[in-house]
N, C-alpha and C positions, 0 to 999 in steps of 0.2 A: 584525674584526681588521685586514684590511687597510686600513681607514679610519683606524683608531687609529695604525697604523704610518706611513701616508703624513703625518698630522698632526705625528707625533714627527719624522720625516724633513724635512719643511717647517719646523719649528721650529728643527731643529738646524742647517738651511742658513741660516735667517734670523741665528741668532745667529754663526755662522760669517763671515756677510757684514759684521756689524757689527765683529767683530774684525778681519776683513782689511781694511775701509775706515779703522779707527782706526790700525792698523799700517802701512797704505800698501802691503800684499802682497796677492797673490791668494790665492784659496782653495784651489788647488791646492799654492801654497807652505806654506800653512797644514798640509793634509793630510800633505804630505811629510814635514814638521817634525812632526807628531804619530806619523806612521809610524816615523820614525828614533828617537824617544823609546821608542815601545813596544818596538822591537827592541832598543834600548840595556838597557831595564829587564828585558827579558825573558832576554837572555843573562846579566845579572847576578845575576838572581833564580835561575836555572838552576844557576849555578855555586855559590852559596851553599847553596841548599837541598841540592845533591849532598854538599858540604863538612860541613854539619852534621848530614846522615844519615850519613855516614861516622864523624864523631866520636860518635855516639849521643847529640848534644845536642837533646833533644827540645823543651826551651823555645825554643832559637834557631830550631828548623825552625819550629813552630808561629808566632813572630812574625815570620820572615821570609815566610811564607806568607801572613799576614794583612796585614800592615802593607805598603803600596804607597807606596814613597818613591821611585820613578823611579830604581832601583839605588843610592841613596846609603846606605842601611842596610846593603845588600847586599856593597858595596864595605868599608863599615868593617868587618863581619864577617870577610870573607875576609882582609883585611890586618892587622887590630888584634885584634880580639875573639877569633878562633879560635886565634891564637897565646898567649893568655894564658890560666892557669889551669892545671890538671892536663894533663900531657903524657901521652898513653897509653904507658904502659911495656910492653915485650913481656915476655911470660911465659916465663922460661926452664925449659925440661922439663930435670928432672934424672933421671938413669938410675934405673932402680928396682933395688934391691939385693935380691936372693933370697937368703935365708937356707937354707942347707941342712942343717936340722936333723933327724935321724932318731932 
C-alpha cells in the first residue's frame, strides 16, 4: 500500500513539475492556488447547500452536492435560482372558534 501511495505521489509531483515549468511558476505557488480555489469552492458549496436545504429543494441540494464547478453553480443558485419559483408563504394561524352548543 505504501509503495502504491508513493508511486501516485511521485507521478502527481512529476505532473506538477511539468505544469509549473510551462507556466513559469513554482510548485509552491501552484499548491497555494489549488488551496485557495478549494477553500473558495467549499465556502460557496456550503452556503448553497445550506440555502437549498432550508428551502427544502431536494433536487438542487443533490445537484449542488454532486456537481463540482469551483463555486460557479453555487453562486448562480444563491443569487439567481433560489429567488425564482415559488416563494415560501407563511401559514397564518386562524383562531379556533368554539361553538358553545348545549
